[in-house]
C-alpha positions in Angstrom: 18.3 -5.3 -5.0 16.8 -5.1 -1.5 13.2 -6.2 -0.7 11.4 -5.1 2.3 8.0 -6.7 3.0 6.0 -4.2 5.3 3.5 -4.7 8.1 1.9 -1.5 9.7 1.4 -1.2 13.4 -0.6 1.9 14.1 -0.6 2.5 17.7 -2.0 6.0 17.6 -5.6 6.3 17.7 -6.6 9.6 16.0 -8.6 10.8 13.1 -5.5 12.9 12.3 -3.7 9.6 11.6 -5.7 7.1 9.8 -5.0 3.6 8.7 -4.4 3.3 5.0 -5.3 0.5 2.6 -2.3 -1.4 1.1 -2.9 0.1 -2.5 -2.8 3.6 -1.0 0.4 2.8 1.1 2.2 1.4 -1.9 1.3 4.3 -4.3 2.1 7.1 -1.8 5.2 5.5 -0.3 6.7 5.0 -3.7 5.9 8.5 -4.6 7.5 9.7 -1.5 11.0 8.3 -2.1 13.2 8.3 -5.2 15.0 5.3 -3.7 11.9 3.0 -3.7 12.0 1.4 -7.3 8.8 -0.5 -6.9 6.0 -0.9 -4.4 3.2 -3.4 -4.5 0.2 -3.9 -2.5 -0.2 -7.3 -0.9 -3.3 -9.4 -0.3 -2.1 -10.9 3.1 -3.5 -10.5 6.5 -0.1 -9.3 7.9 2.1 -8.1 5.1 0.7 -5.0 3.5 3.3 -3.9 0.9 6.4 -5.1 -0.8 9.0 -2.4 -1.7 12.1 -2.9 -3.7 15.2 -0.5 -3.8 18.8 -0.4 -5.2 19.9 0.8 -1.7 21.4 -1.9 0.6 19.2 -2.8 3.5 21.1 -0.4 6.0 20.4 2.6 3.7 16.8 1.6 3.0 16.3 1.1 6.8 17.2 4.7 7.2 15.1 5.9 4.1 11.9 4.0 5.0 11.1 6.2 8.0 11.8 9.4 6.1 9.7 8.3 3.2 6.8 7.3 5.4 6.9 10.9 7.2 6.8 12.3 3.8 3.9 10.1 2.7 2.0 11.0 5.8 2.7 14.8 5.2 1.6 14.6 1.7 -1.7 13.1 2.6 -2.2 15.8 5.3 -1.9 13.6 8.3 -0.7 14.2 11.7 2.9 14.1 12.6 2.7 14.2 16.5 4.0 10.7 17.0 7.1 8.6 16.9 7.8 6.3 13.9 9.9 3.0 14.1 10.8 0.8 11.5 11.7 -2.6 13.1 13.2 -5.1 10.4 14.5 -8.6 10.4 16.0 -10.5 7.5 14.4 -13.9 6.5 17.2 -16.3 6.8 15.3 -19.4 6.2 12.6 -20.6 3.5 9.2 -18.7 3.9 5.9 -20.4 4.2 4.3 -21.3 0.9 2.2 -18.4 -0.3 3.9 -15.8 2.0 5.3 -12.8 0.5 8.2 -12.9 3.0 10.6 -15.4 1.6 14.4 -16.1 2.3 16.5 -13.1 1.7 13.9 -10.6 2.1 13.3 -8.3 5.1 10.1 -8.3 7.1 9.7 -4.8 8.5 7.1 -3.6 10.9 6.5 0.2 10.5 5.2 1.4 13.9 3.4 4.7 14.6 3.3 5.1 18.3 3.0 7.9 20.9 6.2 6.6 22.6 8.9 4.6 20.9 10.9 3.5 23.8 7.7 2.4 25.7 6.7 0.4 22.6 10.0 -1.4 22.4 10.0 -2.2 26.1 6.4 -3.6 25.7 7.4 -6.0 22.8 10.8 -6.8 24.6 12.7 -5.7 21.4 16.1 -6.1 23.1 15.2 -9.8 23.7 13.9 -10.3 20.2 16.9 -9.0 18.6 19.5 -10.8 20.9 18.7 -14.0 19.2 19.4 -12.7 15.7 22.6 -11.9 13.9 23.8 -8.4 14.2 23.6 -7.8 10.5 20.1 -9.5 10.3 18.0 -7.1 12.3 17.4 -3.2 12.4 15.7 -0.5 14.3 15.2 2.8 12.4 13.5 5.8 13.8 12.0 8.7 11.9 
């Protein structure tokens, strides 16, 4: 079982691509993928949704952007942007009360006009350089 705890970074400012509340994200994301076995809205300032899947982390990393696109399409939202899923495995104990705990993956889903520019702005190469190769991923959709 793979657990992703999702945050959402909406860099596109358009009525065609609205921000969504966690309950809507959880419900429509689960409905958009046969590989998501459970999706739970979270009450946390950063982490919005927890998803579980029988897929391994690598396969779920590929599936997540596909499912997110399908979710946006189902809701009739715009698709003229890039979608990134940037994930890191939590390799130490999480903070008490945090939904992100050891063994789970924290994943930032980013909707942006320019994925490469966004990655450069956050120094993604530097951020992932300090992580084990199997403990971080970048997926595009």
